[in-house]
Steps between C-alpha positions, in 0.01 A plus 500: 500500500376622173475237222480497124200278411309357209147402592206341315698483179327253270672258267371253245625133528758568238633795692353802332392800702327679211378408155634646178383823321402729789255776386211702637262194446744254646694673799646154606568395150290265292384221727648664804195589689387148523801427734340710772177311574631420842545867589169625349323245721637634828334749733819720500516546123115538463490763759786685335308527183176613674317160484326317781565143627784278420655177624677446827748223563860451365461713196359788708777447764768559239315785337468680837867430602620666177395836623606482864791739609551642146634859498594536134484328165731472207355432155635439155372757249273230331317459840410867478386509133542373149677815377860451368768748436464863586193607698281683235330702776384452855145374407580125579461453890511126526268204459296563809320838474524792752541287810754223440529212749848575636424798750880548563782637273557289191833530304473421132816396304529671169758646262295824442456772743169610622385702797357325808128432478286535819173299502207449729526281813868573585670353178759715328680361193873587488680428175857380547749529209823395664451127572367241735743589790401857496128399497555261797702770690205755442232242593671388814522867611130557415403173681642635823579154651225304342544260207541584128300277264615444148170473300662382162506458227726203424793691369507714817481207739784322304724797544456512871552129519819503295638764757386263791289805631169323548458359859178306445288414202147357507390353171154369418524240229194462291404172340522646140754491221565818317769378267644845435549839676746601759671202688603581868761225547659460151881500540491568869675257731292565815696267738820656394367846561412383850133432485287197630143411538377557860126424470259354262116446501266411230137605436270430216593819328876528563804348672645756737886494533712715734871529393757672736847611482709292722 
């Protein structure tokens, strides 16, 4: 049965999934890129960005699992780019170049209309202006029985958690303190929402935690 999943989403020790002040030079906010050393070290993520080698072991296992059986993605607008407000034109096509790493339909949450954007490698970005439930309905239809992965950012994941719609969430907790940014759990009562930890394992670069809806 199709699931709504979060995978390989990295947090700081103090709960931040991105640093403050996102811009072209800091796509993950100031200090945010340092959270992802565990991911950049793995064979899966190095291959995704055209590099050779990469670690095997626990970090790689979680990285590889994150792409299994994914038929569509949902992204918040900030995960697609740093532009705010109305789209000035269609020149911005994401952080990833002509061949993004998704290779399936991607549904981007936004308040501003934009035509769908087909890219190389099977990725098409669809811009959804009527909310998280509409995005999920469209993503499930596009996934055709496979899972839908919520790629972030923090605000988007929080919206789906508050509606108790996420079935499973893998978080990689980096041994760093950011001090500011977007906090995933602030104000959320996860047990009351029906979530509990089902798996945890630590490596030198991250503590991997799996949280499931009971």
